[in-house]
C-alpha positions in Angstrom: -17.3 -0.4 -19.6 -14.7 -3.1 -20.2 -12.3 -5.6 -18.5 -8.8 -6.3 -19.8 -7.0 -9.5 -19.0 -4.4 -11.4 -20.9 -6.3 -14.6 -19.9 -9.1 -14.5 -22.4 -11.3 -16.9 -20.4 -10.9 -14.9 -17.2 -11.7 -11.6 -19.1 -14.8 -13.3 -20.6 -16.0 -14.6 -17.2 -15.8 -11.1 -15.6 -17.3 -9.4 -18.6 -20.3 -11.7 -18.7 -20.9 -11.1 -15.0 -21.1 -7.3 -15.6 -22.4 -7.1 -19.1 -19.3 -5.4 -20.5 -16.6 -5.8 -23.1 -13.8 -8.4 -22.7 -10.5 -7.3 -24.0 -7.0 -8.8 -24.0 -5.0 -5.5 -24.3 -5.5 -2.2 -22.6 -4.7 -0.4 -25.8 -8.0 -1.7 -27.2 -10.0 0.3 -24.7 -12.6 2.5 -26.5 -12.5 6.3 -26.7 -15.4 6.7 -24.3 -13.4 5.3 -21.4 -12.5 8.1 -18.9 -11.0 6.2 -16.0 -9.2 2.9 -15.3 -8.0 0.9 -12.4 -4.7 -0.9 -13.0 -4.3 -4.2 -11.1 -1.7 -5.9 -13.2 1.6 -7.4 -11.7 3.8 -4.6 -10.2 6.4 -5.0 -12.8 3.8 -3.9 -15.4 2.5 -0.9 -13.5 4.7 1.7 -15.2 4.0 0.5 -18.7 0.2 0.0 -18.4 -0.5 3.1 -16.2 1.8 5.2 -18.4 -0.1 4.3 -21.5 -3.4 5.2 -19.9 -2.1 8.5 -18.6 -0.8 9.4 -22.1 -4.3 8.8 -23.3 -5.6 11.3 -20.8 -7.3 8.8 -18.6 -7.7 9.1 -14.8 -5.7 6.2 -13.3 -5.9 4.3 -10.1 -2.9 2.0 -9.9 -2.5 -0.6 -7.3 0.3 -0.3 -4.7 3.2 -0.1 -5.0 2.9 2.7 -7.6 5.6 1.0 -9.7 8.5 -1.5 -9.3 11.2 1.2 -9.2 11.6 4.8 -8.0 12.6 5.9 -11.5 9.5 4.5 -13.0 7.3 6.1 -10.3 9.0 9.5 -10.9 8.2 9.2 -14.7 4.6 8.3 -13.9 4.1 11.2 -11.6 5.7 13.6 -14.1 3.3 12.3 -16.8 0.3 12.9 -14.6 1.5 16.3 -13.6 2.4 17.5 -17.0 -0.9 16.4 -18.5 -3.1 17.5 -15.5 -4.4 13.9 -15.2 -5.5 12.2 -12.0 -3.1 9.6 -10.7 -4.2 7.7 -7.6 -2.4 4.9 -5.8 -4.2 1.9 -4.2 -3.0 2.3 -0.6 -6.3 0.9 0.6 -5.5 1.0 4.3 -5.9 4.8 4.2 -9.6 4.2 3.5 -10.0 1.7 6.3 -12.8 3.3 8.5 -10.9 2.7 11.8 -7.8 4.4 10.3 -9.8 7.4 9.3 -11.4 7.5 12.8 -8.0 7.6 14.4 -6.0 9.7 11.9 -7.9 12.9 12.7 -7.1 12.5 16.4 -3.4 11.8 16.1 -1.5 15.0 16.9 2.1 14.3 17.9 3.1 10.6 17.4 6.4 9.8 19.1 6.6 6.0 18.5 4.6 3.9 16.1 4.7 0.1 15.8 3.1 -1.9 13.0 2.8 -5.6 12.5 1.5 -7.0 9.1 1.8 -10.7 8.9 0.2 -12.9 6.1 -0.1 -16.5 5.2 2.1 -17.4 2.2 0.7 -17.1 -1.2 2.4 -17.2 -4.6 0.3 -14.3 -5.8 2.7 -11.4 -5.0 6.1 -13.1 -5.1 7.2 -10.9 -8.0 8.2 -8.4 -5.4 9.7 -8.4 -1.9 7.5 -8.4 1.2 8.5 -4.7 1.7 6.7 -3.8 -1.5 4.0 -6.4 -1.0 2.9 -5.8 2.6 5.1 -3.3 4.5 4.4 -0.5 2.0 0.9 -0.2 3.4 2.2 0.7 6.8 5.0 2.9 5.3 2.4 5.0 3.5 0.2 5.3 6.6 3.1 6.2 8.9 4.3 8.9 6.4 0.8 10.3 6.3 0.7 10.5 10.1 4.2 11.9 10.8 4.6 14.1 7.8 8.3 14.5 8.4 11.4 13.5 6.4 13.1 10.2 7.4 16.3 11.1 9.0 17.7 7.5 9.5 16.6 3.9 9.1 17.8 0.5 10.0 16.4 -2.6 8.3 16.9 -6.4 8.2 15.3 -9.0 5.9 15.2 -12.7 5.4 14.8 -14.8 2.2 12.8 -17.7 3.6 10.7 -19.3 0.9 11.5 -17.4 -2.2 14.4 -15.5 -3.9 12.8 -12.3 -2.6 12.7 -10.9 1.0 9.9 -12.7 2.8 10.3 -11.3 6.3 11.4 -7.7 7.0 11.8 -5.3 9.9 12.5 -1.6 9.6 13.1 1.0 12.2 12.6 4.6 10.9 13.7 7.8 12.8 12.1 10.9 11.5 13.4 14.5 11.6 11.2 15.4 14.5 12.4 12.5 16.6 9.4 10.2 16.0 10.4 6.5 15.6 8.5 3.9 13.7 9.1 0.1 14.0 7.6 -1.9 11.1 7.5 -5.7 10.8 6.1 -7.5 7.7 6.0 -11.2 6.9 4.3 -13.3 4.3 5.0 -16.7 5.8 3.1 -16.4 9.0 0.7 -19.1 10.2 -1.8 -16.3 11.2 -2.9 -13.1 9.5 -2.1 -10.1 11.7 -2.6 -6.4 10.8 -2.2 -4.1 13.8 -0.9 -0.6 14.4 0.0 1.1 17.7 0.6 4.8 18.1 2.2 6.4 21.2 1.8 10.1 21.9 3.0 12.2 24.9 -0.4 11.9 26.5 -2.2 9.0 24.7 -1.8 5.5 23.3 -3.8 4.1 20.4 -4.1 0.5 19.3 -6.0 -0.5 16.2 -6.7 -3.8 14.4 -7.0 -3.1 10.6 -8.8 -6.3 9.8 -11.4 -6.1 12.6 -11.8 -2.3 12.1 -11.6 -1.9 15.9 -9.5 0.3 18.1 -8.7 1.4 21.7 -7.4 4.8 22.9 -5.8 5.2 26.3 -5.2 8.7 27.6 -4.2 10.4 30.9 -6.8 12.6 32.5 -5.9 15.2 35.1 -8.7 16.0 37.6 -8.2 18.7 40.2 -8.0 17.0 43.6 -8.4 13.5 42.1 -4.9 13.1 40.7 -4.3 11.3 37.4 -6.5 8.7 35.8 -6.1 6.5 32.8 -9.1 6.7 30.5 -9.9 3.9 28.1 -12.0 4.7 25.1 -13.3 2.3 22.5 -12.9 3.7 19.0 -15.9 3.1 16.8 -16.1 3.2 13.1 -18.8 2.1 10.7 -17.6 -1.1 9.2 -17.0 -0.8 5.4 -14.8 -2.5 2.8 -11.7 -0.2 2.4 -11.3 -1.1 -1.3 -14.9 -0.1 -2.0 -14.4 3.2 -0.2 -11.2 3.7 -2.2 -12.9 3.0 -5.5 -15.8 5.4 -4.7 -13.4 8.2 -3.9 -11.5 7.6 -7.1 -14.6 7.7 -9.2 -15.7 10.9 -7.5 -12.3 12.6 -8.2 -12.3 11.3 -11.8 -15.7 13.1 -12.2 -14.2 16.3 -10.9 -15.8 16.1 -7.4 -14.1 16.6 -4.1 -12.8 13.4 -2.7 -9.6 12.3 -0.8 -7.3 9.9 -2.7 -3.7 8.8 -2.2 -2.1 10.7 -5.0 1.0 9.8 -7.1 3.3 12.0 -5.1 2.3 10.1 -1.9 2.7 6.8 -3.6 6.2 7.9 -4.8 7.1 8.9 -1.2 6.1 5.4 0.1 8.1 3.7 -2.6 11.2 5.8 -1.9 11.0 4.8 1.7 10.6 1.1 0.7 13.5 1.4 -1.7 15.8 2.7 1.0 14.8 -0.2 3.2 15.3 -2.8 0.5 18.7 -1.3 -0.4 19.9 -1.6 3.2 18.6 -5.1 3.4 20.4 -6.0 0.2 23.7 -4.7 1.6 23.3 -6.9 4.7 21.6 -10.0 3.3 22.8 -11.6 0.0 20.1 -13.5 -2.0 19.9 -17.2 -1.2 19.2 -18.4 -4.8 15.9 -19.9 -3.8 13.0 -19.8 -6.3 9.3 -19.7 -5.5 
């Protein structure tokens, strides 16, 4: 129905493409609007998404849910109190290969994730933990579904005054360990996840939407055999899948979304990582 952007020319360009209204302030949205997606800079998530929830709108806010845990808690409370839909844009959950694997993961004992990106000034308003690693944090939390018992993290300020490279090792209450690495100054774009279970190993490439599963088969009289299986998923754009699910939920239909509570859980984990990094690595004073 409308596009809102502080850049009037940008708003006009997109509005013309879709035959809709161009606005410069979200508070100008008409009364007929029922749902919005919020893709403003992270530091504005709480304000803009909060305004929309107070209006009774269904909201899909980009990840991370907000810039701080306190803001996220307020946003989730707003949605809960008003009975309004609050979804968070953790698009990797809608990646077809992730969905193909998630239903088969039973007892992960060790998880390893690498998410490396080429430097861009687009998301330097937040640290790499909130920019990139939070995708994997959300996914790991959804797979393990256990409290984090302990974590150890390290980060480096390489090109900006924010953390640009980070590694975090999380130990969950059930003993599962996850080792996550994120960088936004890599020469190559890498998005991979490996899951180790007592009797199986799964490796997936988020970008290629491909995966392999290795398991141990016991055949009477033949001993043990390693079985390799290619994981197949219908190639789809995760963002499009996410948007379709959000629209269905906004209409009152059954559809799986990453809700505000899950977005808050991922942010709490990211906050713990960033606080530990801050204790060990003082800012360099560099600016983007």
